[in-house]
C-alpha positions as CSV (number, residue, x, y, z in Angstrom):
1,M,-40.7,-29.6,31.4
2,D,-43.7,-31.7,32.2
3,K,-45.0,-32.1,28.6
4,R,-44.1,-31.4,25.1
5,L,-45.7,-28.1,23.9
6,S,-47.6,-27.8,20.7
7,V,-46.3,-25.4,18.1
8,S,-48.7,-22.6,19.2
9,E,-48.0,-23.2,22.9
10,L,-44.3,-23.1,22.4
11,K,-44.5,-19.9,20.3
12,Q,-46.6,-18.3,23.0
13,E,-44.1,-19.4,25.7
14,I,-41.2,-18.0,23.8
15,K,-43.0,-14.7,23.0
16,S,-44.1,-14.2,26.6
17,F,-40.6,-14.9,27.9
18,L,-39.0,-12.5,25.4
19,N,-41.5,-9.8,26.2
20,E,-40.9,-10.3,30.0
21,N,-37.2,-9.6,29.5
22,S,-35.2,-6.9,27.7
23,L,-31.6,-7.9,28.3
24,G,-29.6,-10.5,26.5
25,S,-26.2,-11.6,25.3
26,L,-25.6,-11.3,21.5
27,A,-23.0,-13.7,20.1
28,T,-21.4,-12.8,16.8
29,C,-18.3,-14.0,15.0
30,G,-15.8,-12.2,12.8
31,N,-12.3,-13.2,11.6
32,N,-13.2,-16.6,13.1
33,I,-13.1,-15.0,16.5
34,P,-16.4,-15.2,18.6
35,R,-17.7,-12.2,20.5
36,C,-20.5,-12.0,23.0
37,S,-22.0,-8.6,23.9
38,P,-24.6,-7.5,26.4
39,V,-27.5,-5.9,24.6
40,Q,-31.0,-4.5,25.1
41,Y,-33.7,-5.7,22.8
42,F,-37.4,-5.6,22.1
43,T,-39.7,-7.8,20.0
44,G,-41.3,-7.2,16.7
45,K,-43.6,-9.3,14.5
46,D,-43.1,-13.0,14.0
47,M,-40.6,-13.1,16.9
48,E,-38.2,-10.8,15.1
49,L,-36.0,-9.0,17.6
50,Y,-34.5,-5.5,17.5
51,V,-31.3,-4.6,19.4
52,I,-30.5,-1.0,20.2
53,S,-26.8,-0.2,20.1
54,S,-24.4,2.7,19.7
55,G,-22.1,0.5,17.7
56,G,-19.1,-1.7,18.4
57,E,-17.3,-4.7,16.9
58,K,-20.5,-6.7,16.7
59,F,-21.5,-4.5,13.6
60,N,-18.3,-5.4,11.8
61,N,-18.8,-9.1,12.7
62,I,-22.4,-9.0,11.4
63,Q,-21.3,-7.4,8.1
64,E,-18.8,-10.3,7.7
65,N,-21.1,-13.1,9.1
66,P,-24.8,-12.4,9.7
67,N,-25.4,-15.6,11.7
68,V,-25.9,-14.7,15.3
69,C,-27.3,-16.1,18.6
70,L,-29.1,-14.1,21.2
71,L,-29.3,-15.7,24.7
72,V,-32.0,-14.4,27.1
73,N,-32.2,-16.2,30.4
74,T,-33.3,-16.0,34.0
75,E,-30.8,-15.6,36.8
76,Y,-28.5,-18.6,36.8
77,V,-29.3,-20.5,40.0
78,D,-27.3,-23.6,39.0
79,Y,-26.8,-25.6,35.9
80,K,-30.1,-27.5,36.6
81,K,-32.4,-24.5,37.4
82,I,-32.6,-21.9,34.6
83,K,-35.1,-20.7,32.1
84,G,-34.2,-19.2,28.8
85,V,-34.1,-19.0,25.0
86,Q,-31.4,-19.1,22.5
87,V,-32.4,-17.3,19.3
88,F,-30.4,-18.4,16.3
89,G,-30.9,-16.3,13.2
90,K,-29.7,-13.8,10.6
91,A,-28.9,-10.2,11.7
92,Y,-29.3,-7.0,9.6
93,T,-28.0,-3.6,10.7
94,S,-29.2,-0.1,10.2
95,L,-25.7,0.8,9.0
96,K,-26.5,-1.1,5.8
97,H,-30.3,-1.1,5.9
98,T,-31.3,2.4,7.1
99,Y,-35.0,1.6,7.0
100,L,-34.5,-0.5,10.1
101,I,-34.6,2.5,12.3
102,D,-38.1,3.5,11.2
103,E,-39.2,-0.2,11.3
104,A,-37.9,-0.6,14.8
105,K,-39.9,2.5,15.9
106,K,-43.1,0.7,15.1
107,Y,-42.5,-1.9,17.8
108,A,-40.4,0.0,20.3
109,P,-41.7,0.5,23.8
110,Y,-41.8,4.1,24.8
111,E,-38.6,4.1,26.8
112,K,-36.7,2.4,23.9
113,M,-38.3,4.9,21.5
114,L,-36.5,7.7,23.3
115,A,-33.1,6.0,22.7
116,I,-33.9,5.3,19.0
117,E,-34.5,9.0,18.4
118,K,-30.8,9.8,19.1
119,D,-28.6,10.2,16.0
120,W,-25.9,7.9,17.3
121,I,-28.1,4.9,17.8
122,N,-28.1,1.9,15.5
123,I,-30.4,-1.0,15.2
124,I,-29.7,-4.7,14.7
125,K,-32.7,-6.8,13.5
126,I,-32.6,-10.5,14.2
127,V,-34.8,-12.7,12.1
128,P,-35.0,-16.1,13.8
129,D,-34.2,-19.4,12.1
130,E,-34.4,-21.5,15.2
131,I,-35.3,-20.9,18.8
132,V,-34.2,-23.2,21.6
133,Y,-36.5,-23.0,24.7
134,L,-35.6,-24.4,28.1
135,D,-37.6,-24.1,31.3
136,A,-35.6,-26.1,33.8
137,L,-36.8,-24.2,36.9
138,N,-38.2,-27.4,38.1
139,G,-35.0,-29.4,37.3
140,D,-36.2,-31.0,34.0
141,R,-33.7,-29.9,31.3
142,T,-35.7,-31.0,28.3
143,K,-35.2,-28.4,25.5
144,Q,-37.8,-27.7,22.9
145,V,-36.8,-26.3,19.6
146,Y,-39.0,-24.1,17.4
147,K,-37.9,-24.3,13.8
148,N,-39.8,-24.2,10.5
149,D,-43.1,-24.1,12.4
150,H,-42.3,-27.4,14.1
151,V,-41.3,-28.4,17.6
152,I,-38.3,-30.7,18.2
153,E,-37.7,-32.0,21.7
154,I,-34.1,-32.6,23.0
155,Q,-33.6,-34.6,26.1
156,D,-30.7,-33.5,28.3
157,R,-28.0,-36.0,28.9
158,E,-25.9,-35.8,32.0
159,L,-22.2,-35.6,31.4
160,S,-20.3,-38.4,33.0
161,I,-16.7,-38.0,33.8
162,H,-14.6,-41.1,33.7
């Protein structure tokens, strides 16, 4: 990344990237066992995210431990050339909070709305605590973290094997 982004610039970059994509990998943990699931999502207000799902073990994990991470990234060219975000936050499900289905409908794109209308669909809402943004398509792996309306820059360190 050529320069450190301001808070508003970083928020806009993150929002744009999340809106350009709709697929991610959702990491949850239950019984001290991590799980990563491919998911479809869409954005809501304040960078909140809604995941559409028919169910699965991720719901049990979220009930036990609501801390999640959603990874959204470009195609992985190599470890130096990638763009993506890691959204760390708290997850809430429509299994426990039934109002989330109606809330998600307010933000759902049309094609996602059709899926939400089905009886067997559930919603996971992710409220971000921290978002790590990386745009290394040009080779610069400096990460910028959006947290508490601040930007933190993290320089990448090459691993050396001795």
